[in-house]
Structures are given as C-alpha cells and as structure tokens.
C-alpha positions in Angstrom: 113.3 117.0 123.6 112.0 115.8 120.2 110.1 119.1 119.7 113.2 121.1 120.4 115.1 119.0 117.9 112.4 119.5 115.3 112.4 123.3 115.9 116.0 123.4 114.9 115.3 122.1 111.4 116.0 125.2 109.2 113.0 125.1 106.8 110.3 123.6 108.9 111.3 124.5 112.4 109.9 128.0 112.6 106.7 126.8 111.0 106.3 124.0 113.5 107.0 126.3 116.4 104.6 128.9 115.2 101.9 126.2 114.7 102.3 124.8 118.2 102.9 128.1 120.1 101.3 130.7 117.8 97.8 132.0 117.4 94.9 130.1 115.8 95.6 131.8 112.4 99.1 130.2 112.3 97.6 126.8 113.0 95.1 127.1 110.2 97.7 128.3 107.8 100.0 125.4 108.7 97.2 122.9 107.9 96.5 124.7 104.6 100.2 124.5 103.8 100.2 120.8 104.5 97.1 120.3 102.3 98.7 122.3 99.5 101.9 120.3 99.8 99.9 117.1 99.5 98.1 118.5 96.4 101.5 119.3 94.8 102.7 115.8 95.5 99.5 114.5 93.8 100.3 116.7 90.7 103.9 115.6 90.6 103.7 111.9 91.5 100.1 111.1 90.7 98.2 108.1 92.1 100.8 107.0 94.6 100.6 110.3 96.5 96.9 109.6 97.1 97.4 106.0 98.1 100.4 106.3 100.5 98.7 108.3 103.2 95.8 105.8 103.2 98.3 102.9 103.6 100.1 104.8 106.4 96.7 105.3 108.2 95.9 101.5 108.2 98.0 100.7 111.3 96.6 103.7 113.1 93.0 102.7 112.4 93.8 99.1 113.3 95.2 100.2 116.7 92.1 102.4 117.2 89.8 99.5 116.5 91.7 97.3 118.9 91.4 100.0 121.6 87.7 100.4 121.0 87.1 96.7 121.2 89.2 96.5 124.4 86.8 98.8 126.1 
C-alpha cells in the first residue's frame, strides 16, 4: 500500500517503480542519481549535508548492534 502511494508521486514515482520492477540497469542508475543528488546537496549546503546522513544512520547502527548482541 505504501509502495503504491509512493508510485503516485509525480516526480519520483516512475523512478521508484522502475528501480523496483525494472532491469538491473535501472537500479544502478537510480543509485547513481541518489549519489549525485547527495553530491549536489553537499555543494549547496556544505558540511551539514555530509553530517546529517551519518546522524540518521546512528539509530540504525544502534539497533543492528543490539540485534547482534541479542544473538
């Protein structure tokens, strides 16, 4: 249901659908586009664009460590 809702977003929907359902080339190009978007954010916003993804990854890594320690 969430995927169908995301597919209806005008600018990103067709890219997401192609990345999920399309060939390997579409998946690679989608990842390249995300990296280029991040590089553009670094150029425009500078240092915070580098730090914010790391700060967003902290809870994920913490949960991963807890799952590893749990066994």
